C-alpha positions in Angstrom: -6.3 38.8 -15.8 -7.7 35.9 -13.9 -8.8 32.5 -15.7 -11.5 30.3 -14.2 -11.1 26.5 -14.9 -13.7 24.0 -14.3 -12.8 20.3 -14.0 -15.2 17.6 -13.7 -13.0 14.4 -13.1 -13.6 11.2 -15.1 -12.1 7.8 -14.7 -8.7 8.9 -16.4 -8.2 11.7 -13.9 -5.2 11.9 -12.1 -2.9 14.2 -9.8 0.9 13.7 -9.5 4.1 15.9 -8.6 6.7 15.9 -11.3 10.0 17.5 -11.1 11.3 17.3 -14.6 14.4 19.6 -13.9 16.0 19.4 -10.4 14.7 22.0 -8.3 11.6 22.6 -10.3 8.6 20.7 -9.0 5.3 21.0 -10.4 1.9 19.7 -9.0 -0.1 18.6 -12.1 -3.8 17.6 -12.3 -4.7 15.9 -15.4 -8.2 15.1 -16.6 -8.0 13.5 -20.2 -7.3 16.4 -22.5 -6.9 19.0 -19.8 -4.0 19.6 -17.6 -3.4 22.1 -14.9 0.2 22.5 -13.6 1.1 24.5 -10.4 4.7 25.6 -10.4 7.1 27.7 -8.4 7.0 31.3 -8.9 10.5 32.7 -10.0 11.0 35.0 -6.9 12.8 34.6 -3.9 10.1 33.6 -1.7 8.6 31.2 -4.7 9.3 27.9 -2.8 7.7 29.0 0.4 4.5 30.4 -1.5 4.1 27.2 -3.4 4.4 25.0 -0.4 2.1 27.1 1.7 -0.4 27.1 -1.5 0.0 23.2 -1.7 -0.7 22.6 1.9 -4.1 24.9 1.5 -4.8 23.0 -1.6 -4.3 19.6 0.2 -6.6 20.4 3.1 -9.4 21.7 0.6 -9.1 18.6 -1.4 -9.3 16.3 1.5 -12.4 18.4 2.7 -13.9 17.8 -0.9 -13.1 14.3 -0.9 -14.8 13.8 2.4 -17.9 15.6 1.4 -18.1 13.6 -1.8 -17.8 10.3 0.0 -20.6 11.4 2.4 -22.7 12.4 -0.4 -22.0 9.0 -2.1 -22.7 7.0 0.9 -26.2 8.7 1.0 -26.8 7.7 -2.7 -26.1 4.1 -1.9 -28.0 1.9 0.7 -25.8 1.6 3.9 -25.5 -2.3 3.7 -23.5 -2.7 0.4 -21.3 0.4 0.9 -20.5 -0.7 4.8 -19.8 -4.2 3.5 -17.5 -2.9 0.7 -15.5 -0.8 3.4 -15.2 -4.0 6.0 -13.9 -6.1 3.0 -11.4 -3.5 2.1 -10.3 -2.9 5.6 -9.5 -6.6 5.8 -7.7 -6.8 2.7 -10.2 -8.8 0.9 -9.6 -8.7 -3.0 -13.0 -10.2 -4.2 
């Protein structure tokens, strides 16, 4: 049986890797009152499967972030977004 989870990140959303017990890492996505944890399956190839899944997830997450950025750039006038990026690249803290 599968489960479908929909997360629409808000300001308090975060993602992290935690290891409460040595050798048992978890990938955690937290969005306020909701939390999703990805853990290693208890089988001989569990670490390899988890690592491969995490890599695939990272690629998909990067593509998702790039797409959100491109849509966000269309929503704002090019000038302010471009100026904010330049300031960020220079290390300005205004």
